[in-house]
C-alpha positions in Angstrom: 70.7 84.9 74.7 68.9 81.2 75.0 70.1 79.4 78.2 70.3 76.2 76.2 72.3 77.5 73.3 74.7 79.2 75.5 75.1 76.1 77.5 75.5 74.3 74.6 78.0 76.5 72.8 80.0 76.4 76.0 80.1 72.9 76.5 81.1 72.3 72.8 84.0 74.8 73.2 85.3 73.4 75.9 85.1 69.8 74.7 87.5 70.9 71.9 89.6 72.8 74.7 90.5 69.7 77.0 90.8 67.6 73.8 93.2 69.9 72.7 94.9 70.2 76.0 95.5 66.6 76.6 96.8 66.2 73.0 99.4 69.0 73.5 100.6 67.7 76.7 100.3 63.9 75.8 97.9 63.2 79.6 95.8 60.4 78.8 91.8 60.4 80.0 88.8 58.8 78.7 85.9 60.0 76.6 83.7 59.8 79.3 85.8 62.2 81.6 86.4 64.4 78.6 82.5 65.1 78.2 82.1 65.1 82.0 84.8 67.9 82.1 83.2 69.8 79.2 79.7 69.3 80.9 81.0 71.0 83.7 82.6 73.5 82.2 79.4 74.4 80.1 76.9 74.2 83.3 79.9 76.6 85.1 79.4 79.2 82.7 75.9 79.4 82.4 75.7 79.1 86.5 78.3 82.2 86.4 76.3 84.3 83.9 72.9 84.1 85.9 75.0 85.0 89.3 76.9 87.7 87.3 73.7 89.2 86.2 74.9 91.2 83.2 77.3 93.1 85.3 81.2 93.4 83.9 83.6 92.4 86.4 86.6 91.6 84.6 88.8 90.7 87.9 86.0 88.6 89.1 85.4 87.0 85.9 89.0 85.9 85.4 89.3 84.3 89.2 85.6 82.2 88.3 87.2 81.3 84.9 90.5 79.9 86.7 88.6 78.0 89.4 86.6 76.6 86.8 89.3 75.6 84.8 90.9 73.8 87.9 87.8 71.8 88.5 87.3 71.0 84.7 91.3 69.7 84.8 90.4 67.6 88.0 87.8 65.9 86.6 89.5 65.0 83.1 92.9 64.0 85.0 92.3 63.3 88.4 95.6 61.0 88.4 97.9 64.4 88.2 100.1 65.4 90.8 100.3 69.1 91.8 103.1 70.6 89.2 101.4 68.9 86.1 98.2 69.4 87.5 98.7 73.3 87.3 100.4 72.8 83.5 97.1 71.2 82.4 95.2 74.6 84.0 97.8 76.8 82.2 97.4 75.3 79.0 93.5 75.1 79.1 93.2 78.9 80.1 95.9 79.7 77.4 94.0 78.2 74.5 90.8 79.6 76.1 91.9 83.0 75.7 93.5 82.1 72.3 90.0 81.1 71.2 88.2 84.1 72.6 90.7 85.8 70.5 89.5 83.9 67.6 85.8 84.1 68.4 86.0 88.4 68.2 88.2 88.1 65.7 85.3 85.7 63.8 82.7 88.3 65.0 84.1 91.2 63.0 84.4 89.6 60.1 80.7 88.1 60.7 79.5 91.6 60.3 81.1 91.9 56.9 78.9 89.0 55.7 81.3 86.0 55.8 78.7 83.2 57.0 79.3 81.8 60.5 79.9 78.2 59.8 82.8 79.1 57.7 84.2 81.5 60.1 83.8 78.8 62.9 85.4 76.2 60.8 88.0 78.3 60.2 89.0 79.3 63.8 88.9 75.5 65.0 91.5 74.7 62.0 93.4 77.6 63.3 93.5 76.9 66.9 93.9 72.9 66.1 96.8 73.6 63.6 98.5 75.8 66.6 97.5 73.3 69.3 99.6 70.5 66.7 102.3 72.7 66.4 102.6 73.4 70.0 102.2 69.9 70.8 105.3 68.5 68.5 107.4 71.5 70.0 106.6 70.5 73.5 107.0 66.6 72.9 110.4 67.0 70.6 111.9 69.7 72.5 112.1 67.7 75.8 110.0 70.6 77.8 107.1 67.9 78.2 109.0 66.1 80.2 107.3 63.2 78.1 110.3 61.5 76.5 113.5 59.9 77.5 116.2 58.0 76.0 116.9 54.3 77.8 120.3 52.5 77.0 120.2 49.1 78.5 123.0 46.2 78.4 121.3 42.6 78.4 124.1 39.9 78.4 126.4 41.2 75.2 123.6 42.9 73.7 123.2 46.6 73.8 119.6 48.4 73.3 118.9 52.1 72.7 115.5 53.5 72.3 113.1 56.3 73.0 110.1 55.6 75.3 107.4 57.6 76.1 106.8 58.3 79.9 103.1 57.3 80.7 101.7 58.1 83.8 99.4 55.2 83.7 102.0 52.1 83.6 101.8 51.1 87.0 102.8 47.7 85.8 105.3 46.1 88.2 106.4 42.3 89.0 104.7 40.7 91.6 108.2 39.0 93.1 110.2 42.3 93.5 107.9 45.2 92.6 110.1 46.5 89.9 108.9 48.5 87.5 108.1 47.3 83.9 109.0 48.8 80.7 106.4 47.6 77.9 108.8 48.0 74.5 107.9 47.1 70.9 109.2 43.2 70.3 111.6 44.2 67.7 113.5 46.1 70.3 114.1 43.1 72.3 114.9 40.4 69.2 117.9 38.2 69.7 117.6 38.5 73.4 116.8 35.1 75.0 114.1 35.0 77.2 114.8 31.9 79.5 114.7 33.4 82.6 111.8 35.5 82.1 109.4 36.8 84.7 105.6 36.6 84.6 103.8 39.9 85.1 99.9 40.0 85.4 98.2 42.8 83.8 94.7 43.5 82.4 93.0 45.5 79.6 89.4 47.0 79.3 87.1 44.2 79.9 90.2 41.2 79.9 91.7 40.0 82.6 94.1 37.6 83.8 96.3 38.5 80.8 100.7 37.9 81.5 103.9 39.6 79.7 107.0 38.0 80.0 109.9 40.4 81.6 113.5 40.5 81.7 115.7 42.6 83.9 118.3 44.3 81.9 122.4 44.3 83.4 122.4 47.7 83.4 120.2 50.1 82.6 120.2 54.3 82.4 117.8 57.2 81.3 118.5 60.1 79.9 116.2 63.2 79.9 116.9 65.9 77.4 120.2 67.6 78.2 120.5 66.0 81.7 123.1 63.5 82.8 121.9 59.7 82.5 120.6 58.1 85.3 120.9 54.7 86.6 117.3 53.0 86.8 116.1 49.4 87.8 113.3 48.3 85.4 112.4 44.7 83.8 111.6 45.0 80.1 108.8 43.1 78.6 107.8 42.8 74.9 104.4 44.1 73.9 101.8 41.5 72.7 101.7 43.1 69.4 103.9 46.2 67.5 103.9 49.1 69.8 104.1 52.8 69.0 102.9 55.4 71.4 103.4 59.5 70.0 106.4 57.7 68.0 107.9 56.1 70.6 108.7 52.3 70.7 108.7 51.8 74.6 106.0 53.1 77.3 108.0 53.8 80.2 107.1 53.7 84.1 104.8 56.0 85.9 107.3 56.4 88.7 109.5 57.7 85.7 107.4 60.5 85.2 108.6 62.4 88.3 112.2 63.7 88.3 114.3 63.0 91.3 115.1 66.3 93.1 119.1 66.5 93.0 
């Protein structure tokens, strides 16, 4: 087997698996970090091939795969805390096992004369379809812990909406350091913004922007079947229409970690 083809094949598969893992769990990252993780995976697989020297050592192979998966996940999702980090590793390894099964299945049919490209495309479609189904289940069942219902009262108006728990939303107001919910403007229609608080923020390549946020008189967050929890945060309308994974608001990063009872 040629080393360059082995490296390229593993890198492409790792890129696909890392992207699929992020899609299922909803953890964001950049394309650069995805490529870095995939490159690490391909390089690690090639290095292990030479170290192993063709010897079949299943337990050690499994240990090496877990270690490589951990390194890849750390490179791609370096912001994750311990629990979510291990969840990412679990998904990546599980999808890798499923992919290996698809490849072995395709190899059998390849020997029967089915074109290799057709088998590879079918395997990717099968795995991608399974990943999409898992992503939808993981999100809407509440098992992923990525969505929550927020109910708040502002004056005489009550607003209820579903928000996406985003580990990247680190916005806080500069006065009291309260977390900020970024909401679709339609959610806050009819609510006076007379005492709004300026919240500076920046996007890629653009700095010095301002969101105007207001504080609710009361606010509760509900996760799945758990009892509502009283929280304190500001509400800021997004600059334009907002929809993240079907949710109309982005919730603060600190809410991603549930308080222990």
